[in-house]
N, C-alpha and C positions, 0 to 999 in steps of 0.2 A: 853873525854870518849873514851876508846878503842873500835874499831869496832869489831863486831862479825863476824869473818871470818873463824873460825875453827870448826871442827866437832870432835866427838868422834867415833872412828871406833872399831868395834868388828868383827874381821875376815872380811867377805865380806858384813857386815851390818853396819849401822850407827845408833847412838842413837838418838831417837826422843823425849825421855823423860824418866821418871821413874815412876813406880807404887808406891802405898802407902808403900810398903816394900822396896823401893829403889832398885828394880830390874830394869835393863834397858829394855826399850821398843824400839825395833829396826825396821828399815825400810831398804829396799835395794837400795833406790835412794838418793843420797847425798842432792838434793834440798829439799827433804821431811824431812830431819833430822833437829834437832835443831842446830842452829849456836851459837857459844860461842866466847867470847874474849879468847885469848890464856891462860891467867892465870887461868880463871875459868875452861876451858877444861882440863888443866893440873892437877888442883886440883881434879877434878872428876875422871880423869883417875887413879890418885894415889889411890883413894878410891876403884875404881873397881878392880885394880890390887891387893890390899890387900884382896879382896874377891875372888881372883883367876881367874878373868876375864882377858883375853889377850887383853886388851884395849890399844889404843894409840891415840894421837892427830893427826888429818889429816887436810889438807887444804880442800877447798870446792870442789876440784877435786878428793879427796880421797887419795892423796899422803901423806905419812908419813911426819909429821912436823919436818924435819931435821932443823939444824940451818940455812942452806941456804934458805929453804922454809919459815921459820919464818921471816927472814930478808926481803925476797921479799914481803911477805904479809904486813909487817909493813911499807914498803916503798911505797906500791901501793897507788894510790890516793883513798881517801874515797869517797864512793858513796852516 
């Protein structure tokens, strides 16, 4: 099972979940956000972007999930 190491970022906020209408519920602290495996986070970001949200996948420190960041996260020991 892929470890949940990624966040969804919206500006300076992080997605903690979604309401009944699939609108994102955000928090300002990364550790309070919902953590996802990369594939799930990416799929949700695609849906948000289709709804005109400027969302992107980030690591647990809030850095954009570039290829380098993704590779580092995938190689990190599981906790």
